[in-house]
C-alpha positions as CSV (number, residue, x, y, z in Angstrom):
1,M,180.1,153.7,-28.7
2,T,180.3,152.1,-29.7
3,W,180.4,149.5,-34.2
4,L,183.4,152.2,-33.6
5,L,185.3,152.8,-36.2
6,R,187.8,155.1,-37.5
7,P,186.1,157.8,-39.9
8,L,182.3,157.0,-40.6
9,L,183.7,156.8,-44.2
10,R,185.3,153.7,-44.0
11,V,182.5,152.3,-42.1
12,K,180.4,152.6,-44.8
13,S,182.5,151.5,-47.5
14,L,182.9,148.2,-44.8
15,A,179.3,147.7,-45.0
16,R,179.1,147.8,-48.7
17,S,181.7,145.5,-49.4
18,V,182.8,142.7,-46.6
19,Y,179.2,142.3,-45.8
20,S,178.5,141.6,-49.6
21,V,181.3,139.7,-50.5
22,S,179.5,136.3,-49.8
23,S,176.0,137.4,-51.6
24,A,177.8,137.6,-55.3
25,A,177.6,134.0,-56.7
26,S,177.1,133.5,-59.7
27,P,175.2,130.0,-61.2
28,E,177.8,128.0,-61.7
29,T,179.2,128.8,-57.7
30,A,176.2,128.9,-55.7
31,L,175.9,126.1,-52.8
32,E,172.5,125.2,-51.4
33,M,173.6,126.6,-47.9
34,K,172.3,130.2,-47.8
35,A,172.5,133.2,-45.6
36,S,170.2,134.5,-43.3
37,V,170.6,138.4,-43.3
38,F,169.1,141.5,-41.6
39,K,169.2,144.7,-44.2
40,Y,168.6,148.1,-42.9
41,S,165.5,148.7,-44.9
42,R,163.8,152.3,-43.0
43,R,165.4,155.1,-41.3
44,F,164.8,155.0,-37.5
45,E,162.6,157.9,-36.3
46,G,162.7,157.8,-32.4
47,E,163.1,154.5,-31.0
48,P,163.9,151.8,-33.5
49,K,161.2,149.4,-34.6
50,V,161.2,145.8,-35.9
51,S,160.0,147.0,-39.3
52,D,162.8,149.0,-39.8
53,F,165.2,145.8,-40.7
54,K,164.3,143.3,-43.7
55,L,165.2,139.9,-43.3
56,V,166.8,138.3,-46.3
57,Q,168.3,135.3,-47.8
58,E,171.4,135.5,-49.9
59,E,173.4,132.8,-51.8
60,L,176.8,131.9,-51.0
61,K,179.5,131.5,-53.4
62,T,181.8,128.3,-53.1
63,L,185.4,128.8,-51.1
64,E,188.3,130.0,-53.5
65,E,191.8,129.4,-52.0
66,N,192.0,131.2,-48.6
67,E,188.7,132.1,-48.2
68,I,187.0,130.4,-45.4
69,L,183.3,130.0,-44.4
70,C,181.8,131.3,-41.2
71,E,178.6,130.2,-39.1
72,A,177.6,132.8,-36.7
73,Q,176.9,131.5,-33.3
74,F,176.8,135.1,-31.3
75,W,176.3,138.4,-32.4
76,S,176.1,141.8,-30.8
77,V,173.9,144.3,-30.3
78,D,175.5,148.3,-29.1
79,P,174.3,151.6,-28.2
80,Y,176.4,152.7,-31.5
81,M,174.2,151.0,-33.6
82,R,171.7,153.4,-33.1
83,V,173.9,156.4,-34.4
84,Y,176.1,154.6,-36.6
85,M,173.4,153.5,-39.2
86,E,172.1,157.0,-40.1
87,S,175.5,157.4,-41.5
88,H,174.5,154.4,-44.1
89,P,172.5,154.0,-46.9
90,L,169.2,151.9,-46.7
91,G,169.3,148.4,-47.6
92,V,173.0,147.4,-46.2
93,T,173.4,144.6,-43.7
94,M,173.0,145.7,-40.3
95,I,176.3,146.6,-39.0
96,G,177.6,144.9,-35.4
97,G,180.0,142.3,-34.3
98,Q,179.9,138.9,-34.3
99,V,181.5,135.4,-32.8
100,A,181.4,132.4,-35.6
101,R,182.8,129.2,-35.6
102,I,184.7,128.2,-39.0
103,I,182.8,125.5,-40.9
104,E,184.9,125.4,-44.1
105,S,188.6,126.6,-44.5
106,K,190.7,127.0,-47.6
107,N,193.2,128.5,-45.3
108,A,195.7,127.1,-43.3
109,K,196.3,130.0,-40.7
110,F,192.0,130.0,-40.2
111,P,191.4,126.1,-40.0
112,A,188.2,124.4,-39.5
113,N,186.4,124.5,-36.2
114,S,188.3,127.1,-35.1
115,W,186.6,130.3,-33.3
116,M,186.7,133.7,-34.9
117,F,185.5,137.6,-34.5
118,A,184.8,139.5,-36.9
119,Y,182.7,142.3,-37.7
120,F,180.5,140.7,-40.6
121,G,177.0,142.2,-39.0
122,W,173.4,140.9,-38.5
123,R,173.9,137.9,-40.7
124,T,174.3,134.0,-40.3
125,H,177.2,133.0,-42.3
126,T,179.8,134.7,-44.7
127,V,182.2,133.6,-47.1
128,I,185.6,136.0,-46.6
129,N,189.2,135.8,-47.4
130,P,190.6,137.2,-44.0
131,E,193.8,138.1,-45.1
132,T,192.7,140.5,-47.6
133,A,189.8,142.0,-45.4
134,P,189.5,145.6,-44.3
135,V,191.5,146.1,-41.3
136,E,188.1,147.8,-39.7
137,A,186.6,144.0,-39.8
138,Q,188.7,143.1,-37.3
139,V,189.2,139.5,-38.7
140,R,190.8,137.8,-35.9
141,L,190.4,134.3,-34.1
142,L,189.9,133.8,-30.7
143,G,192.8,131.6,-29.5
144,D,192.5,129.5,-26.4
145,M,189.7,131.0,-24.4
146,G,190.2,128.1,-21.8
147,N,186.8,127.8,-19.8
148,L,185.7,131.5,-21.0
149,S,182.6,132.0,-23.4
150,P,183.5,132.5,-26.6
151,S,180.4,135.3,-26.3
152,L,183.1,137.3,-24.1
153,A,184.6,138.4,-27.5
154,L,181.5,140.9,-28.0
155,G,182.3,141.8,-24.6
156,S,184.5,141.8,-22.1
157,L,187.2,140.3,-24.3
158,G,186.5,142.8,-27.4
159,M,185.7,145.9,-28.0
160,P,183.5,147.1,-24.9
161,G,185.9,146.3,-22.7
162,N,188.3,147.4,-24.5
163,T,186.4,151.0,-24.5
164,A,186.6,150.6,-20.9
165,Y,190.1,149.6,-20.6
166,F,191.6,152.5,-22.8
167,G,189.0,155.1,-22.1
168,L,189.3,155.1,-18.5
169,L,193.3,154.7,-18.0
170,E,194.1,156.7,-21.2
171,L,192.2,159.3,-20.4
172,C,191.0,159.9,-17.0
173,K,193.9,158.5,-15.8
174,P,192.7,157.9,-12.2
175,Q,194.7,157.5,-9.4
176,A,194.3,155.4,-6.2
177,G,192.3,157.5,-3.6
178,E,190.1,159.0,-6.0
179,T,186.3,159.3,-6.8
180,V,185.1,157.7,-10.2
181,V,181.6,158.0,-11.4
182,V,180.1,156.4,-14.1
183,S,176.8,157.0,-15.7
184,G,175.1,154.1,-18.0
185,A,177.1,152.3,-15.1
186,A,175.0,149.1,-15.3
187,G,175.7,148.1,-19.0
188,A,178.3,146.5,-21.1
189,V,180.9,148.9,-20.9
190,G,179.7,151.0,-17.7
191,S,180.4,148.0,-15.5
192,L,183.8,147.2,-16.5
193,V,184.5,151.0,-15.9
194,G,183.6,150.8,-12.0
195,Q,185.4,147.2,-11.8
196,I,188.8,148.6,-13.1
197,A,188.6,151.5,-11.2
198,K,188.2,149.5,-8.2
199,I,191.2,147.6,-9.4
200,K,193.3,151.0,-9.3
201,G,192.0,151.7,-6.2
202,C,189.5,154.4,-6.3
203,R,186.2,154.6,-4.5
204,V,183.4,153.9,-7.5
205,V,179.7,155.6,-8.0
206,G,177.6,154.0,-10.6
207,I,174.6,156.2,-12.1
208,A,172.0,153.6,-13.2
209,G,168.2,153.0,-13.9
210,G,166.2,150.6,-11.2
211,P,166.8,149.4,-7.8
212,E,168.3,146.2,-9.3
213,K,170.4,147.3,-11.4
214,C,172.2,149.6,-8.7
215,A,171.5,146.5,-6.0
216,W,174.1,144.4,-8.6
217,L,176.4,147.2,-8.8
218,T,177.7,147.5,-5.3
219,K,176.4,143.9,-4.0
220,D,178.1,142.2,-6.7
221,L,180.5,144.4,-8.8
222,G,181.9,146.1,-5.4
223,F,181.2,149.4,-6.7
224,D,181.0,151.9,-3.4
225,S,177.9,153.3,-4.1
226,A,175.0,153.4,-6.9
227,I,172.3,156.0,-7.9
228,D,168.6,155.0,-9.0
229,Y,168.6,158.4,-11.7
230,K,164.8,157.0,-12.1
231,A,164.2,157.6,-8.6
232,Q,166.8,160.0,-6.9
233,D,167.8,163.0,-7.7
234,V,171.0,162.7,-8.9
235,R,172.9,166.4,-8.0
236,G,171.6,166.0,-4.4
237,A,171.9,162.0,-4.5
238,L,175.9,162.8,-5.7
239,K,176.5,165.1,-3.0
240,E,175.9,162.3,-0.3
241,A,177.9,159.4,-2.2
242,A,181.0,161.4,-3.3
243,P,181.4,163.8,-0.4
244,K,184.6,164.8,-1.3
245,G,183.4,165.5,-5.1
246,V,184.4,164.0,-8.2
247,D,187.8,163.4,-9.7
248,C,186.9,161.0,-12.9
249,Y,183.4,161.0,-15.0
250,F,183.5,158.4,-17.2
251,D,180.0,159.3,-19.2
252,N,178.1,157.1,-21.2
253,V,174.8,158.9,-21.3
254,G,175.4,162.9,-21.8
255,G,172.3,164.9,-21.0
256,E,171.2,166.2,-17.4
257,I,172.9,163.7,-15.7
258,S,176.2,164.1,-17.2
259,S,175.9,168.0,-16.2
260,A,174.8,167.1,-12.7
261,V,178.2,165.2,-12.5
262,I,180.3,167.5,-14.2
263,R,179.0,170.4,-11.6
264,Q,180.3,168.5,-9.0
265,M,183.8,167.7,-10.3
266,N,186.9,169.0,-8.1
267,Q,190.0,170.8,-9.8
268,F,191.6,169.5,-12.8
269,G,188.8,166.6,-13.0
270,R,189.2,164.4,-16.1
271,I,185.9,163.4,-18.1
272,S,185.9,160.8,-20.9
273,V,183.2,161.2,-22.9
274,C,182.0,157.7,-24.2
275,G,178.4,157.9,-25.3
276,S,175.2,160.1,-25.2
277,I,172.7,157.4,-25.1
278,S,170.0,159.7,-23.5
279,S,169.7,161.5,-26.3
280,Y,170.1,158.7,-29.5
281,N,166.5,158.1,-29.9
282,D,165.4,162.0,-30.2
283,D,164.9,164.4,-32.7
284,P,167.7,167.1,-31.7
285,K,165.0,169.5,-32.1
286,S,163.4,168.3,-28.9
287,W,166.6,168.2,-27.1
288,P,166.4,169.7,-23.6
289,K,168.4,172.7,-22.7
290,V,170.8,171.7,-20.0
291,P,173.4,174.3,-17.7
292,H,176.2,175.5,-19.7
293,V,179.5,173.6,-18.4
294,Q,182.2,176.1,-19.8
295,P,182.3,177.7,-16.6
296,E,182.6,174.3,-14.6
297,L,185.3,173.1,-17.5
298,V,187.4,176.7,-17.2
299,F,187.1,177.7,-13.2
300,K,188.0,174.0,-12.2
301,Q,190.5,173.5,-15.0
302,L,188.9,170.5,-16.1
303,K,189.5,168.0,-19.2
304,M,187.1,166.8,-21.1
305,E,188.0,164.2,-24.1
306,G,185.6,162.5,-26.3
307,F,187.2,159.2,-28.2
308,I,186.4,156.3,-30.4
309,V,187.7,153.1,-29.1
310,T,189.6,152.2,-32.5
311,R,191.7,155.3,-31.6
312,W,193.8,151.9,-29.8
313,L,193.9,149.4,-32.2
314,H,197.3,149.3,-32.7
315,R,197.1,148.2,-29.1
316,W,194.3,146.2,-29.2
317,M,195.2,142.9,-27.5
318,E,196.9,145.0,-24.9
319,G,193.3,145.3,-23.4
320,I,192.1,142.3,-23.9
321,S,195.0,140.8,-22.4
322,A,194.5,142.4,-19.3
323,M,190.5,141.9,-19.0
324,K,191.3,138.4,-19.4
325,Q,193.9,138.0,-16.6
326,W,191.5,140.4,-14.2
327,M,188.9,137.6,-14.7
328,K,191.2,135.0,-14.0
329,E,192.0,136.1,-10.8
330,G,188.2,137.1,-9.9
331,K,189.0,141.3,-10.2
332,V,186.4,141.5,-12.8
333,K,182.8,139.8,-13.4
334,S,181.3,139.5,-16.5
335,H,177.8,139.4,-16.9
336,E,175.8,139.0,-20.3
337,T,172.2,138.8,-21.0
338,F,171.2,136.3,-23.6
339,T,168.9,136.3,-26.3
340,E,168.0,133.1,-28.3
341,G,167.6,133.1,-31.9
342,F,168.9,135.1,-35.0
343,E,165.2,136.2,-35.8
344,N,165.4,138.0,-32.6
345,L,168.2,140.4,-33.3
346,P,166.1,143.4,-34.0
347,R,164.0,142.4,-30.3
348,A,166.6,142.5,-28.5
349,F,168.8,145.4,-30.0
350,I,165.5,147.4,-29.1
351,D,165.2,145.9,-25.5
352,M,169.0,147.1,-25.2
353,M,168.4,150.8,-26.2
354,A,165.5,150.3,-23.8
355,G,167.9,149.5,-20.8
356,K,166.7,146.0,-20.3
357,N,169.7,144.3,-20.1
358,V,172.4,144.1,-17.2
359,G,176.2,144.2,-18.5
360,K,176.5,142.8,-22.2
361,A,173.6,142.1,-24.7
362,V,174.2,139.6,-26.4
363,V,172.1,136.9,-29.3
364,K,173.2,133.5,-29.7
365,A,172.4,131.1,-31.7
366,K,169.4,128.4,-31.4
367,M,170.9,125.0,-30.1
Protein backbone atom coordinates (compact mmCIF):
# COMPACT_ATOMS: atom_id res chain seq x y z
CA MET A 1 0.00 0.00 0.00
CA THR A 2 0.41 1.99 0.24
CA TRP A 3 2.74 6.17 -1.40
CA LEU A 4 0.51 4.48 -3.70
CA LEU A 5 1.00 6.45 -6.85
CA ARG A 6 0.69 5.27 -10.39
CA PRO A 7 4.01 4.26 -12.00
CA LEU A 8 7.07 4.09 -9.78
CA LEU A 9 8.92 6.21 -12.31
CA ARG A 10 6.55 9.09 -11.59
CA VAL A 11 7.08 8.60 -7.87
CA LYS A 12 10.81 9.03 -8.42
CA SER A 13 10.23 12.16 -10.46
CA LEU A 14 8.01 13.67 -7.80
CA ALA A 15 10.50 12.90 -5.05
CA ARG A 16 13.12 14.87 -6.96
CA SER A 17 10.93 17.81 -7.94
CA VAL A 18 8.15 18.63 -5.49
CA TYR A 19 10.22 17.87 -2.45
CA SER A 20 13.07 20.11 -3.54
CA VAL A 21 10.93 23.04 -4.63
CA SER A 22 11.43 24.84 -1.33
CA SER A 23 15.14 24.19 -0.96
CA ALA A 24 16.71 25.94 -3.96
CA ALA A 25 16.91 29.32 -2.30
CA SER A 26 19.33 31.91 -3.59
CA PRO A 27 20.98 34.41 -1.21
CA GLU A 28 18.64 37.19 -2.23
CA THR A 29 15.49 35.10 -1.66
CA ALA A 30 16.41 33.13 1.43
CA LEU A 31 14.27 33.60 4.51
CA GLU A 32 15.14 33.18 8.14
CA MET A 33 12.74 30.26 8.31
CA LYS A 34 14.11 26.84 7.41
CA ALA A 35 12.51 23.47 6.84
CA SER A 36 13.52 20.39 8.79
CA VAL A 37 13.70 17.46 6.38
CA PHE A 38 14.35 13.75 6.76
CA LYS A 39 16.44 12.34 3.91
CA TYR A 40 16.60 8.70 2.90
CA SER A 41 20.30 8.19 3.58
CA ARG A 42 20.89 4.43 3.75
CA ARG A 43 19.29 1.45 2.03
CA PHE A 44 16.98 -0.56 4.24
CA GLU A 45 18.40 -3.93 5.20
CA GLY A 46 15.83 -5.98 7.04
CA GLU A 47 13.88 -3.84 9.48
CA PRO A 48 14.31 -0.07 8.93
CA LYS A 49 16.59 1.67 11.42
CA VAL A 50 16.74 5.23 12.71
CA SER A 51 20.22 5.47 11.18
CA ASP A 52 18.69 4.94 7.70
CA PHE A 53 17.47 8.56 7.82
CA LYS A 54 19.30 11.86 8.08
CA LEU A 55 17.74 15.02 9.48
CA VAL A 56 18.82 18.17 7.62
CA GLN A 57 17.84 21.83 7.38
CA GLU A 58 16.82 23.46 4.10
CA GLU A 59 16.41 27.16 3.41
CA LEU A 60 13.02 28.33 2.20
CA LYS A 61 12.60 30.67 -0.74
CA THR A 62 10.38 33.73 -0.61
CA LEU A 63 6.92 33.35 -2.04
CA GLU A 64 6.29 34.29 -5.64
CA GLU A 65 2.94 34.80 -7.34
CA ASN A 66 0.46 31.94 -6.73
CA GLU A 67 2.75 30.21 -4.23
CA ILE A 68 1.95 29.18 -0.67
CA LEU A 69 3.98 28.37 2.44
CA CYS A 70 2.75 25.30 4.31
CA GLU A 71 3.60 24.16 7.82
CA ALA A 72 2.98 20.46 8.42
CA GLN A 73 1.01 19.44 11.51
CA PHE A 74 0.52 15.71 10.87
CA TRP A 75 2.60 13.16 8.95
CA SER A 76 1.68 9.68 7.79
CA VAL A 77 3.73 6.52 8.21
CA ASP A 78 2.57 3.56 6.09
CA PRO A 79 3.83 0.09 5.13
CA TYR A 80 4.17 0.93 1.43
CA MET A 81 7.01 3.32 2.25
CA ARG A 82 9.25 0.35 3.10
CA VAL A 83 9.10 -1.16 -0.40
CA TYR A 84 8.67 2.00 -2.45
CA MET A 85 11.90 3.51 -1.19
CA GLU A 86 13.80 0.70 -2.91
CA SER A 87 13.13 2.48 -6.22
CA HIS A 88 14.37 5.87 -4.96
CA PRO A 89 17.94 7.14 -4.99
CA LEU A 90 19.63 7.86 -1.71
CA GLY A 91 19.43 11.46 -0.60
CA VAL A 92 15.80 12.15 -1.54
CA THR A 93 13.27 13.39 0.96
CA MET A 94 11.46 10.48 2.61
CA ILE A 95 8.11 10.07 0.91
CA GLY A 96 4.70 10.34 2.53
CA GLY A 97 1.53 12.31 2.96
CA GLN A 98 1.08 15.17 5.37
CA VAL A 99 -1.64 17.48 6.59
CA ALA A 100 -0.42 21.07 6.77
CA ARG A 101 -1.70 24.52 7.59
CA ILE A 102 -1.10 27.31 5.08
CA ILE A 103 0.73 30.01 7.02
CA GLU A 104 1.39 32.40 4.12
CA SER A 105 -0.26 32.62 0.72
CA LYS A 106 -0.09 34.49 -2.56
CA ASN A 107 -2.78 32.28 -4.06
CA ALA A 108 -6.42 33.28 -3.60
CA LYS A 109 -7.58 29.67 -4.03
CA PHE A 110 -5.42 28.55 -1.11
CA PRO A 111 -5.91 31.19 1.60
CA ALA A 112 -3.80 31.46 4.74
CA ASN A 113 -4.94 29.44 7.78
CA SER A 114 -6.52 26.78 5.56
CA TRP A 115 -5.88 23.10 6.15
CA MET A 116 -4.54 21.07 3.24
CA PHE A 117 -3.22 17.65 2.29
CA ALA A 118 -0.29 16.87 0.03
CA TYR A 119 2.42 14.28 -0.58
CA PHE A 120 5.28 16.54 0.48
CA GLY A 121 7.07 13.83 2.42
CA TRP A 122 8.85 14.05 5.75
CA ARG A 123 9.44 17.79 5.95
CA THR A 124 8.10 20.54 8.20
CA HIS A 125 7.66 23.40 5.69
CA THR A 126 7.12 23.59 1.95
CA VAL A 127 6.82 26.41 -0.57
CA ILE A 128 4.93 25.45 -3.71
CA ASN A 129 2.58 26.67 -6.41
CA PRO A 130 -0.39 24.30 -5.95
CA GLU A 131 -1.68 25.02 -9.45
CA THR A 132 1.46 23.70 -11.14
CA ALA A 133 2.23 20.86 -8.72
CA PRO A 134 2.27 17.34 -10.24
CA VAL A 135 -1.08 15.57 -9.97
CA GLU A 136 0.59 12.82 -7.92
CA ALA A 137 1.27 15.35 -5.17
CA GLN A 138 -2.51 15.48 -4.62
CA VAL A 139 -2.36 19.03 -3.28
CA ARG A 140 -5.86 19.78 -2.04
CA LEU A 141 -7.69 21.78 0.60
CA LEU A 142 -9.51 19.74 3.22
CA GLY A 143 -12.62 21.87 3.22
CA ASP A 144 -15.08 21.76 6.11
CA MET A 145 -14.10 18.93 8.47
CA GLY A 146 -16.75 19.81 11.04
CA ASN A 147 -15.69 18.38 14.39
CA LEU A 148 -13.39 15.82 12.75
CA SER A 149 -9.64 16.05 13.21
CA PRO A 150 -7.66 17.17 10.12
CA SER A 151 -5.37 14.18 10.78
CA LEU A 152 -8.09 11.90 9.43
CA ALA A 153 -7.10 13.07 5.93
CA LEU A 154 -4.12 10.72 6.40
CA GLY A 155 -6.36 7.79 7.29
CA SER A 156 -10.07 7.17 6.94
CA LEU A 157 -10.57 10.31 4.86
CA GLY A 158 -7.50 9.79 2.72
CA MET A 159 -5.42 7.14 1.00
CA PRO A 160 -6.06 4.29 3.52
CA GLY A 161 -9.78 4.98 3.47
CA ASN A 162 -9.93 4.91 -0.31
CA THR A 163 -7.73 1.82 -0.38
CA ALA A 164 -10.32 0.03 1.75
CA TYR A 165 -13.28 1.51 -0.11
CA PHE A 166 -12.24 0.84 -3.69
CA GLY A 167 -10.15 -2.27 -3.03
CA LEU A 168 -13.07 -4.01 -1.36
CA LEU A 169 -16.07 -2.69 -3.25
CA GLU A 170 -14.60 -2.58 -6.76
CA LEU A 171 -12.59 -5.81 -6.71
CA CYS A 172 -14.27 -8.10 -4.17
CA LYS A 173 -17.79 -6.77 -4.70
CA PRO A 174 -19.11 -8.30 -1.45
CA GLN A 175 -22.76 -9.27 -1.30
CA ALA A 176 -25.01 -9.38 1.77
CA GLY A 177 -24.70 -12.71 3.56
CA GLU A 178 -21.23 -13.49 2.23
CA THR A 179 -18.16 -14.05 4.41
CA VAL A 180 -15.33 -11.54 4.14
CA VAL A 181 -11.89 -12.18 5.64
CA VAL A 182 -9.32 -9.41 6.03
CA SER A 183 -5.72 -9.84 7.14
CA GLY A 184 -3.82 -7.02 8.81
CA ALA A 185 -7.27 -6.30 10.18
CA ALA A 186 -6.21 -3.97 13.01
CA GLY A 187 -4.28 -1.63 10.72
CA ALA A 188 -5.33 1.57 9.00
CA VAL A 189 -6.78 -0.18 5.94
CA GLY A 190 -7.86 -3.53 7.34
CA SER A 191 -9.93 -2.03 10.15
CA LEU A 192 -11.89 -0.01 7.59
CA VAL A 193 -12.34 -2.93 5.20
CA GLY A 194 -14.06 -4.94 7.90
CA GLN A 195 -16.39 -2.10 8.85
CA ILE A 196 -17.37 -1.46 5.23
CA ALA A 197 -18.06 -5.17 4.78
CA LYS A 198 -20.36 -5.07 7.82
CA ILE A 199 -22.20 -2.10 6.32
CA LYS A 200 -22.76 -4.28 3.23
CA GLY A 201 -24.32 -7.01 5.36
CA CYS A 202 -21.44 -9.48 5.38
CA ARG A 203 -20.01 -11.78 8.03
CA VAL A 204 -16.52 -10.43 8.77
CA VAL A 205 -13.50 -12.28 10.09
CA GLY A 206 -10.36 -10.31 10.91
CA ILE A 207 -6.84 -11.69 11.28
CA ALA A 208 -4.53 -9.67 13.54
CA GLY A 209 -1.63 -10.09 15.95
CA GLY A 210 -2.35 -10.19 19.67
CA PRO A 211 -5.40 -10.58 21.93
CA GLU A 212 -5.80 -6.82 22.45
CA LYS A 213 -6.14 -6.16 18.73
CA CYS A 214 -8.53 -9.06 18.26
CA ALA A 215 -10.70 -7.86 21.14
CA TRP A 216 -10.75 -4.36 19.62
CA LEU A 217 -11.94 -5.74 16.29
CA THR A 218 -14.87 -7.66 17.75
CA LYS A 219 -15.90 -5.46 20.68
CA ASP A 220 -15.32 -2.00 19.23
CA LEU A 221 -15.56 -2.39 15.46
CA GLY A 222 -18.21 -5.10 15.27
CA PHE A 223 -16.25 -7.83 13.48
CA ASP A 224 -18.00 -11.19 13.87
CA SER A 225 -14.78 -12.99 14.71
CA ALA A 226 -11.06 -12.32 15.01
CA ILE A 227 -8.11 -14.70 14.74
CA ASP A 228 -4.84 -14.06 16.56
CA TYR A 229 -2.26 -15.36 14.12
CA LYS A 230 0.43 -15.15 16.79
CA ALA A 231 -1.35 -17.58 19.11
CA GLN A 232 -3.72 -19.57 16.92
CA ASP A 233 -3.46 -21.90 13.97
CA VAL A 234 -5.00 -19.73 11.28
CA ARG A 235 -6.25 -22.63 9.17
CA GLY A 236 -8.00 -24.35 12.06
CA ALA A 237 -9.36 -21.15 13.56
CA LEU A 238 -10.71 -20.01 10.20
CA LYS A 239 -12.71 -23.21 9.76
CA GLU A 240 -14.48 -22.38 13.00
CA ALA A 241 -14.86 -18.65 12.30
CA ALA A 242 -16.05 -19.15 8.71
CA PRO A 243 -17.87 -22.52 8.69
CA LYS A 244 -19.48 -21.75 5.33
CA GLY A 245 -16.16 -20.91 3.70
CA VAL A 246 -14.76 -17.58 2.52
CA ASP A 247 -16.28 -15.57 -0.33
CA CYS A 248 -14.04 -12.48 -0.25
CA TYR A 249 -10.50 -12.07 1.02
CA PHE A 250 -8.82 -8.67 1.41
CA ASP A 251 -5.12 -9.49 1.58
CA ASN A 252 -2.75 -7.11 3.35
CA VAL A 253 -0.06 -9.54 4.44
CA GLY A 254 0.61 -12.31 1.90
CA GLY A 255 2.67 -15.33 2.94
CA GLU A 256 1.42 -18.35 4.85
CA ILE A 257 -1.62 -16.59 6.29
CA SER A 258 -2.94 -15.82 2.83
CA SER A 259 -2.28 -19.34 1.65
CA ALA A 260 -4.37 -20.64 4.56
CA VAL A 261 -7.26 -18.31 3.70
CA ILE A 262 -7.19 -19.11 -0.02
CA ARG A 263 -7.45 -22.81 0.80
CA GLN A 264 -10.85 -22.13 2.35
CA MET A 265 -12.28 -19.93 -0.39
CA ASN A 266 -15.65 -20.81 -1.89
CA GLN A 267 -16.41 -21.27 -5.58
CA PHE A 268 -16.09 -17.98 -7.47
CA GLY A 269 -14.46 -16.29 -4.47
CA ARG A 270 -12.71 -12.93 -4.95
CA ILE A 271 -9.34 -11.90 -3.58
CA SER A 272 -8.21 -8.27 -3.45
CA VAL A 273 -4.44 -8.07 -2.96
CA CYS A 274 -3.52 -4.79 -1.27
CA GLY A 275 -0.11 -5.64 0.17
CA SER A 276 2.31 -8.26 1.40
CA ILE A 277 3.62 -6.75 4.59
CA SER A 278 4.75 -10.09 6.00
CA SER A 279 7.66 -10.06 3.55
CA TYR A 280 8.55 -6.36 3.34
CA ASN A 281 11.52 -6.61 5.70
CA ASP A 282 12.74 -9.96 4.37
CA ASP A 283 15.49 -10.79 1.93
CA PRO A 284 13.67 -12.38 -1.03
CA LYS A 285 16.21 -15.21 -0.90
CA SER A 286 14.94 -16.14 2.55
CA TRP A 287 11.24 -16.17 1.74
CA PRO A 288 9.59 -19.37 3.01
CA LYS A 289 8.05 -21.81 0.62
CA VAL A 290 4.26 -21.74 0.73
CA PRO A 291 1.64 -23.99 -0.88
CA HIS A 292 0.85 -23.34 -4.53
CA VAL A 293 -2.29 -21.23 -4.94
CA GLN A 294 -2.85 -22.10 -8.58
CA PRO A 295 -4.89 -25.27 -7.94
CA GLU A 296 -7.26 -23.31 -5.71
CA LEU A 297 -7.59 -20.56 -8.31
CA VAL A 298 -8.37 -23.04 -11.06
CA PHE A 299 -10.68 -25.55 -9.42
CA LYS A 300 -12.59 -22.99 -7.36
CA GLN A 301 -12.56 -20.48 -10.22
CA LEU A 302 -11.29 -17.71 -7.99
CA LYS A 303 -10.55 -14.16 -9.04
CA MET A 304 -7.36 -12.66 -7.57
CA GLU A 305 -6.33 -9.11 -8.42
CA GLY A 306 -3.70 -6.75 -7.08
CA PHE A 307 -4.18 -3.01 -7.12
CA ILE A 308 -2.71 0.40 -6.42
CA VAL A 309 -5.32 2.79 -5.10
CA THR A 310 -4.49 5.65 -7.47
CA ARG A 311 -6.23 3.59 -10.14
CA TRP A 312 -9.28 5.46 -8.80
CA LEU A 313 -7.69 8.87 -8.53
CA HIS A 314 -10.40 10.23 -10.85
CA ARG A 315 -12.99 9.12 -8.26
CA TRP A 316 -10.97 10.10 -5.19
CA MET A 317 -13.56 12.31 -3.50
CA GLU A 318 -16.27 9.69 -3.97
CA GLY A 319 -14.56 7.39 -1.50
CA ILE A 320 -13.77 10.18 0.96
CA SER A 321 -17.35 11.45 0.85
CA ALA A 322 -18.74 7.98 1.50
CA MET A 323 -16.38 7.42 4.42
CA LYS A 324 -17.18 10.81 5.93
CA GLN A 325 -20.92 10.08 5.74
CA TRP A 326 -20.49 6.66 7.37
CA MET A 327 -18.45 8.26 10.14
CA LYS A 328 -21.15 10.87 10.75
CA GLU A 329 -23.73 8.08 10.95
CA GLY A 330 -21.60 6.16 13.45
CA LYS A 331 -21.15 3.22 11.07
CA VAL A 332 -17.37 3.62 10.79
CA LYS A 333 -14.96 4.25 13.65
CA SER A 334 -11.50 5.60 13.00
CA HIS A 335 -8.75 4.95 15.53
CA GLU A 336 -5.42 6.75 15.37
CA THR A 337 -2.15 5.91 17.13
CA PHE A 338 -0.24 9.17 17.61
CA THR A 339 3.47 9.78 18.04
CA GLU A 340 4.38 13.32 19.01
CA GLY A 341 7.24 15.26 17.43
CA PHE A 342 8.56 15.52 13.89
CA GLU A 343 11.94 14.25 15.07
CA ASN A 344 10.27 10.95 16.02
CA LEU A 345 9.09 10.13 12.49
CA PRO A 346 11.69 7.36 11.95
CA ARG A 347 10.80 5.69 15.25
CA ALA A 348 7.08 5.90 14.49
CA PHE A 349 7.70 4.34 11.07
CA ILE A 350 9.72 1.50 12.61
CA ASP A 351 7.08 0.87 15.28
CA MET A 352 4.32 0.83 12.67
CA MET A 353 6.21 -1.75 10.62
CA ALA A 354 6.48 -3.85 13.78
CA GLY A 355 2.70 -3.70 14.23
CA LYS A 356 2.70 -1.55 17.37
CA ASN A 357 -0.10 0.68 16.12
CA VAL A 358 -3.85 0.16 16.27
CA GLY A 359 -5.65 1.75 13.35
CA LYS A 360 -3.80 4.57 11.58
CA ALA A 361 -0.28 5.51 12.69
CA VAL A 362 0.18 9.29 12.66
CA VAL A 363 2.96 11.61 13.79
CA LYS A 364 1.81 15.01 15.05
CA ALA A 365 3.75 18.20 15.58
CA LYS A 366 4.46 19.20 19.15
CA MET A 367 1.86 21.66 20.33
